[in-house]
Chimera marker file (.cmm) of the C-alpha trace (Angstrom):
<marker_set name="trace">
<marker id="1" x="0.451" y="-0.210" z="-0.354" r="1" g="1" b="0" radius="0.5"/>
<marker id="2" x="1.180" y="3.700" z="-0.673" r="1" g="1" b="0" radius="0.5"/>
<marker id="3" x="-0.224" y="5.922" z="2.179" r="1" g="1" b="0" radius="0.5"/>
<marker id="4" x="2.209" y="8.562" z="3.803" r="1" g="1" b="0" radius="0.5"/>
<marker id="5" x="0.218" y="11.142" z="6.526" r="1" g="1" b="0" radius="0.5"/>
<marker id="6" x="3.126" y="13.724" z="7.117" r="1" g="1" b="0" radius="0.5"/>
<marker id="7" x="1.930" y="16.062" z="10.022" r="1" g="1" b="0" radius="0.5"/>
<marker id="8" x="3.935" y="19.246" z="9.147" r="1" g="1" b="0" radius="0.5"/>
<marker id="9" x="3.691" y="23.017" z="7.712" r="1" g="1" b="0" radius="0.5"/>
<marker id="10" x="2.965" y="25.003" z="4.797" r="1" g="1" b="0" radius="0.5"/>
<marker id="11" x="6.218" y="26.429" z="3.690" r="1" g="1" b="0" radius="0.5"/>
<marker id="12" x="5.722" y="27.365" z="-0.182" r="1" g="1" b="0" radius="0.5"/>
<marker id="13" x="3.106" y="27.042" z="-2.099" r="1" g="1" b="0" radius="0.5"/>
<marker id="14" x="3.095" y="28.667" z="-6.386" r="1" g="1" b="0" radius="0.5"/>
<marker id="15" x="0.734" y="30.066" z="-7.976" r="1" g="1" b="0" radius="0.5"/>
<marker id="16" x="-2.596" y="28.209" z="-8.835" r="1" g="1" b="0" radius="0.5"/>
<marker id="17" x="-2.233" y="25.956" z="-12.435" r="1" g="1" b="0" radius="0.5"/>
<marker id="18" x="-4.411" y="23.672" z="-14.105" r="1" g="1" b="0" radius="0.5"/>
<marker id="19" x="-3.163" y="20.149" z="-15.520" r="1" g="1" b="0" radius="0.5"/>
<marker id="20" x="-3.692" y="19.649" z="-19.615" r="1" g="1" b="0" radius="0.5"/>
<marker id="21" x="-7.701" y="18.257" z="-18.439" r="1" g="1" b="0" radius="0.5"/>
<marker id="22" x="-8.263" y="21.355" z="-16.574" r="1" g="1" b="0" radius="0.5"/>
<marker id="23" x="-8.211" y="20.354" z="-13.004" r="1" g="1" b="0" radius="0.5"/>
<marker id="24" x="-6.739" y="23.165" z="-10.617" r="1" g="1" b="0" radius="0.5"/>
<marker id="25" x="-3.130" y="21.960" z="-9.232" r="1" g="1" b="0" radius="0.5"/>
<marker id="26" x="-0.484" y="23.834" z="-6.566" r="1" g="1" b="0" radius="0.5"/>
<marker id="27" x="2.456" y="23.017" z="-6.154" r="1" g="1" b="0" radius="0.5"/>
<marker id="28" x="3.951" y="22.689" z="-2.785" r="1" g="1" b="0" radius="0.5"/>
<marker id="29" x="6.895" y="22.171" z="-0.211" r="1" g="1" b="0" radius="0.5"/>
<marker id="30" x="5.875" y="21.027" z="2.600" r="1" g="1" b="0" radius="0.5"/>
<marker id="31" x="8.133" y="21.086" z="5.784" r="1" g="1" b="0" radius="0.5"/>
<marker id="32" x="8.570" y="18.994" z="9.062" r="1" g="1" b="0" radius="0.5"/>
<marker id="33" x="9.650" y="18.888" z="12.794" r="1" g="1" b="0" radius="0.5"/>
<marker id="34" x="9.641" y="16.278" z="15.243" r="1" g="1" b="0" radius="0.5"/>
<marker id="35" x="11.331" y="13.419" z="17.073" r="1" g="1" b="0" radius="0.5"/>
<marker id="36" x="12.185" y="9.987" z="16.412" r="1" g="1" b="0" radius="0.5"/>
<marker id="37" x="13.720" y="7.022" z="18.043" r="1" g="1" b="0" radius="0.5"/>
<marker id="38" x="16.126" y="4.788" z="16.335" r="1" g="1" b="0" radius="0.5"/>
<marker id="39" x="17.481" y="1.959" z="17.838" r="1" g="1" b="0" radius="0.5"/>
<marker id="40" x="16.949" y="3.137" z="21.068" r="1" g="1" b="0" radius="0.5"/>
<marker id="41" x="18.320" y="6.588" z="20.902" r="1" g="1" b="0" radius="0.5"/>
<marker id="42" x="16.229" y="9.652" z="19.594" r="1" g="1" b="0" radius="0.5"/>
<marker id="43" x="16.909" y="11.242" z="16.615" r="1" g="1" b="0" radius="0.5"/>
<marker id="44" x="15.513" y="14.926" z="16.003" r="1" g="1" b="0" radius="0.5"/>
<marker id="45" x="13.883" y="14.953" z="12.104" r="1" g="1" b="0" radius="0.5"/>
<marker id="46" x="13.324" y="18.209" z="10.344" r="1" g="1" b="0" radius="0.5"/>
<marker id="47" x="12.350" y="17.886" z="6.534" r="1" g="1" b="0" radius="0.5"/>
<marker id="48" x="10.938" y="19.616" z="3.661" r="1" g="1" b="0" radius="0.5"/>
<marker id="49" x="9.248" y="17.520" z="0.902" r="1" g="1" b="0" radius="0.5"/>
<marker id="50" x="8.010" y="19.277" z="-2.825" r="1" g="1" b="0" radius="0.5"/>
<marker id="51" x="4.130" y="18.352" z="-2.987" r="1" g="1" b="0" radius="0.5"/>
<marker id="52" x="1.233" y="18.734" z="-5.382" r="1" g="1" b="0" radius="0.5"/>
<marker id="53" x="-2.543" y="18.975" z="-4.785" r="1" g="1" b="0" radius="0.5"/>
<marker id="54" x="-4.327" y="18.318" z="-8.024" r="1" g="1" b="0" radius="0.5"/>
<marker id="55" x="-8.245" y="18.784" z="-7.629" r="1" g="1" b="0" radius="0.5"/>
<marker id="56" x="-10.720" y="19.768" z="-5.746" r="1" g="1" b="0" radius="0.5"/>
<marker id="57" x="-8.180" y="19.633" z="-2.178" r="1" g="1" b="0" radius="0.5"/>
<marker id="58" x="-6.324" y="22.193" z="-3.726" r="1" g="1" b="0" radius="0.5"/>
<marker id="59" x="-9.314" y="24.962" z="-2.607" r="1" g="1" b="0" radius="0.5"/>
<marker id="60" x="-8.808" y="24.433" z="1.147" r="1" g="1" b="0" radius="0.5"/>
<marker id="61" x="-4.248" y="24.150" z="0.024" r="1" g="1" b="0" radius="0.5"/>
<marker id="62" x="-4.982" y="27.494" z="-1.970" r="1" g="1" b="0" radius="0.5"/>
<marker id="63" x="-6.634" y="29.221" z="1.507" r="1" g="1" b="0" radius="0.5"/>
<marker id="64" x="-3.816" y="28.569" z="3.944" r="1" g="1" b="0" radius="0.5"/>
<marker id="65" x="-1.668" y="30.941" z="4.991" r="1" g="1" b="0" radius="0.5"/>
<marker id="66" x="2.168" y="29.609" z="4.686" r="1" g="1" b="0" radius="0.5"/>
<marker id="67" x="3.803" y="28.271" z="7.667" r="1" g="1" b="0" radius="0.5"/>
<marker id="68" x="0.174" y="26.477" z="9.089" r="1" g="1" b="0" radius="0.5"/>
<marker id="69" x="0.353" y="23.109" z="10.404" r="1" g="1" b="0" radius="0.5"/>
<marker id="70" x="-1.760" y="20.751" z="9.709" r="1" g="1" b="0" radius="0.5"/>
<marker id="71" x="-1.811" y="16.801" z="8.568" r="1" g="1" b="0" radius="0.5"/>
<marker id="72" x="-0.968" y="16.382" z="4.743" r="1" g="1" b="0" radius="0.5"/>
<marker id="73" x="-2.398" y="13.090" z="3.007" r="1" g="1" b="0" radius="0.5"/>
<marker id="74" x="-1.953" y="10.771" z="0.359" r="1" g="1" b="0" radius="0.5"/>
<marker id="75" x="1.058" y="9.104" z="-1.831" r="1" g="1" b="0" radius="0.5"/>
<marker id="76" x="4.133" y="9.215" z="-3.656" r="1" g="1" b="0" radius="0.5"/>
<marker id="77" x="4.771" y="8.925" z="-6.746" r="1" g="1" b="0" radius="0.5"/>
<marker id="78" x="7.996" y="9.817" z="-8.616" r="1" g="1" b="0" radius="0.5"/>
<marker id="79" x="8.267" y="13.041" z="-9.906" r="1" g="1" b="0" radius="0.5"/>
<marker id="80" x="7.376" y="14.479" z="-13.430" r="1" g="1" b="0" radius="0.5"/>
<marker id="81" x="11.479" y="14.681" z="-13.975" r="1" g="1" b="0" radius="0.5"/>
<marker id="82" x="11.942" y="11.742" z="-12.790" r="1" g="1" b="0" radius="0.5"/>
<marker id="83" x="14.233" y="12.579" z="-10.240" r="1" g="1" b="0" radius="0.5"/>
<marker id="84" x="13.180" y="11.757" z="-6.444" r="1" g="1" b="0" radius="0.5"/>
<marker id="85" x="10.008" y="11.297" z="-5.278" r="1" g="1" b="0" radius="0.5"/>
<marker id="86" x="6.140" y="13.571" z="-4.987" r="1" g="1" b="0" radius="0.5"/>
<marker id="87" x="4.039" y="13.061" z="-2.206" r="1" g="1" b="0" radius="0.5"/>
<marker id="88" x="0.067" y="13.355" z="-3.765" r="1" g="1" b="0" radius="0.5"/>
<marker id="89" x="-2.023" y="15.312" z="-1.737" r="1" g="1" b="0" radius="0.5"/>
<marker id="90" x="-5.309" y="13.948" z="-1.725" r="1" g="1" b="0" radius="0.5"/>
<marker id="91" x="-6.826" y="15.080" z="2.004" r="1" g="1" b="0" radius="0.5"/>
<marker id="92" x="-5.900" y="17.831" z="4.707" r="1" g="1" b="0" radius="0.5"/>
<marker id="93" x="-7.035" y="18.206" z="8.236" r="1" g="1" b="0" radius="0.5"/>
<marker id="94" x="-6.417" y="21.608" z="9.587" r="1" g="1" b="0" radius="0.5"/>
<marker id="95" x="-7.750" y="20.388" z="12.717" r="1" g="1" b="0" radius="0.5"/>
<marker id="96" x="-4.436" y="20.195" z="15.003" r="1" g="1" b="0" radius="0.5"/>
<link id1="1" id2="2" r="1" g="1" b="0" radius="0.2"/>
<link id1="2" id2="3" r="1" g="1" b="0" radius="0.2"/>
<link id1="3" id2="4" r="1" g="1" b="0" radius="0.2"/>
<link id1="4" id2="5" r="1" g="1" b="0" radius="0.2"/>
<link id1="5" id2="6" r="1" g="1" b="0" radius="0.2"/>
<link id1="6" id2="7" r="1" g="1" b="0" radius="0.2"/>
<link id1="7" id2="8" r="1" g="1" b="0" radius="0.2"/>
<link id1="8" id2="9" r="1" g="1" b="0" radius="0.2"/>
<link id1="9" id2="10" r="1" g="1" b="0" radius="0.2"/>
<link id1="10" id2="11" r="1" g="1" b="0" radius="0.2"/>
<link id1="11" id2="12" r="1" g="1" b="0" radius="0.2"/>
<link id1="12" id2="13" r="1" g="1" b="0" radius="0.2"/>
<link id1="13" id2="14" r="1" g="1" b="0" radius="0.2"/>
<link id1="14" id2="15" r="1" g="1" b="0" radius="0.2"/>
<link id1="15" id2="16" r="1" g="1" b="0" radius="0.2"/>
<link id1="16" id2="17" r="1" g="1" b="0" radius="0.2"/>
<link id1="17" id2="18" r="1" g="1" b="0" radius="0.2"/>
<link id1="18" id2="19" r="1" g="1" b="0" radius="0.2"/>
<link id1="19" id2="20" r="1" g="1" b="0" radius="0.2"/>
<link id1="20" id2="21" r="1" g="1" b="0" radius="0.2"/>
<link id1="21" id2="22" r="1" g="1" b="0" radius="0.2"/>
<link id1="22" id2="23" r="1" g="1" b="0" radius="0.2"/>
<link id1="23" id2="24" r="1" g="1" b="0" radius="0.2"/>
<link id1="24" id2="25" r="1" g="1" b="0" radius="0.2"/>
<link id1="25" id2="26" r="1" g="1" b="0" radius="0.2"/>
<link id1="26" id2="27" r="1" g="1" b="0" radius="0.2"/>
<link id1="27" id2="28" r="1" g="1" b="0" radius="0.2"/>
<link id1="28" id2="29" r="1" g="1" b="0" radius="0.2"/>
<link id1="29" id2="30" r="1" g="1" b="0" radius="0.2"/>
<link id1="30" id2="31" r="1" g="1" b="0" radius="0.2"/>
<link id1="31" id2="32" r="1" g="1" b="0" radius="0.2"/>
<link id1="32" id2="33" r="1" g="1" b="0" radius="0.2"/>
<link id1="33" id2="34" r="1" g="1" b="0" radius="0.2"/>
<link id1="34" id2="35" r="1" g="1" b="0" radius="0.2"/>
<link id1="35" id2="36" r="1" g="1" b="0" radius="0.2"/>
<link id1="36" id2="37" r="1" g="1" b="0" radius="0.2"/>
<link id1="37" id2="38" r="1" g="1" b="0" radius="0.2"/>
<link id1="38" id2="39" r="1" g="1" b="0" radius="0.2"/>
<link id1="39" id2="40" r="1" g="1" b="0" radius="0.2"/>
<link id1="40" id2="41" r="1" g="1" b="0" radius="0.2"/>
<link id1="41" id2="42" r="1" g="1" b="0" radius="0.2"/>
<link id1="42" id2="43" r="1" g="1" b="0" radius="0.2"/>
<link id1="43" id2="44" r="1" g="1" b="0" radius="0.2"/>
<link id1="44" id2="45" r="1" g="1" b="0" radius="0.2"/>
<link id1="45" id2="46" r="1" g="1" b="0" radius="0.2"/>
<link id1="46" id2="47" r="1" g="1" b="0" radius="0.2"/>
<link id1="47" id2="48" r="1" g="1" b="0" radius="0.2"/>
<link id1="48" id2="49" r="1" g="1" b="0" radius="0.2"/>
<link id1="49" id2="50" r="1" g="1" b="0" radius="0.2"/>
<link id1="50" id2="51" r="1" g="1" b="0" radius="0.2"/>
<link id1="51" id2="52" r="1" g="1" b="0" radius="0.2"/>
<link id1="52" id2="53" r="1" g="1" b="0" radius="0.2"/>
<link id1="53" id2="54" r="1" g="1" b="0" radius="0.2"/>
<link id1="54" id2="55" r="1" g="1" b="0" radius="0.2"/>
<link id1="55" id2="56" r="1" g="1" b="0" radius="0.2"/>
<link id1="56" id2="57" r="1" g="1" b="0" radius="0.2"/>
<link id1="57" id2="58" r="1" g="1" b="0" radius="0.2"/>
<link id1="58" id2="59" r="1" g="1" b="0" radius="0.2"/>
<link id1="59" id2="60" r="1" g="1" b="0" radius="0.2"/>
<link id1="60" id2="61" r="1" g="1" b="0" radius="0.2"/>
<link id1="61" id2="62" r="1" g="1" b="0" radius="0.2"/>
<link id1="62" id2="63" r="1" g="1" b="0" radius="0.2"/>
<link id1="63" id2="64" r="1" g="1" b="0" radius="0.2"/>
<link id1="64" id2="65" r="1" g="1" b="0" radius="0.2"/>
<link id1="65" id2="66" r="1" g="1" b="0" radius="0.2"/>
<link id1="66" id2="67" r="1" g="1" b="0" radius="0.2"/>
<link id1="67" id2="68" r="1" g="1" b="0" radius="0.2"/>
<link id1="68" id2="69" r="1" g="1" b="0" radius="0.2"/>
<link id1="69" id2="70" r="1" g="1" b="0" radius="0.2"/>
<link id1="70" id2="71" r="1" g="1" b="0" radius="0.2"/>
<link id1="71" id2="72" r="1" g="1" b="0" radius="0.2"/>
<link id1="72" id2="73" r="1" g="1" b="0" radius="0.2"/>
<link id1="73" id2="74" r="1" g="1" b="0" radius="0.2"/>
<link id1="74" id2="75" r="1" g="1" b="0" radius="0.2"/>
<link id1="75" id2="76" r="1" g="1" b="0" radius="0.2"/>
<link id1="76" id2="77" r="1" g="1" b="0" radius="0.2"/>
<link id1="77" id2="78" r="1" g="1" b="0" radius="0.2"/>
<link id1="78" id2="79" r="1" g="1" b="0" radius="0.2"/>
<link id1="79" id2="80" r="1" g="1" b="0" radius="0.2"/>
<link id1="80" id2="81" r="1" g="1" b="0" radius="0.2"/>
<link id1="81" id2="82" r="1" g="1" b="0" radius="0.2"/>
<link id1="82" id2="83" r="1" g="1" b="0" radius="0.2"/>
<link id1="83" id2="84" r="1" g="1" b="0" radius="0.2"/>
<link id1="84" id2="85" r="1" g="1" b="0" radius="0.2"/>
<link id1="85" id2="86" r="1" g="1" b="0" radius="0.2"/>
<link id1="86" id2="87" r="1" g="1" b="0" radius="0.2"/>
<link id1="87" id2="88" r="1" g="1" b="0" radius="0.2"/>
<link id1="88" id2="89" r="1" g="1" b="0" radius="0.2"/>
<link id1="89" id2="90" r="1" g="1" b="0" radius="0.2"/>
<link id1="90" id2="91" r="1" g="1" b="0" radius="0.2"/>
<link id1="91" id2="92" r="1" g="1" b="0" radius="0.2"/>
<link id1="92" id2="93" r="1" g="1" b="0" radius="0.2"/>
<link id1="93" id2="94" r="1" g="1" b="0" radius="0.2"/>
<link id1="94" id2="95" r="1" g="1" b="0" radius="0.2"/>
<link id1="95" id2="96" r="1" g="1" b="0" radius="0.2"/>
</marker_set>
């Protein structure tokens, strides 16, 4: 199963664009900071991840303030240029 849940903040948001099929799309950067335990040792995790939202989910994301926290749900896929992975956001929970 390819499912990703990421609690984080909206770091960057590009201008709203449209796919060739006419669907709204947003290119985003999400940031995450937490502490995880690895091999019994605490480890600080701080990272940024590129993401894209396509369709109805763009409405809520377009209204989010930069720096606002949420839980982002979706899946991972290769990026359009084939370099690295891109999170495809399918749902956003802004209640945190």
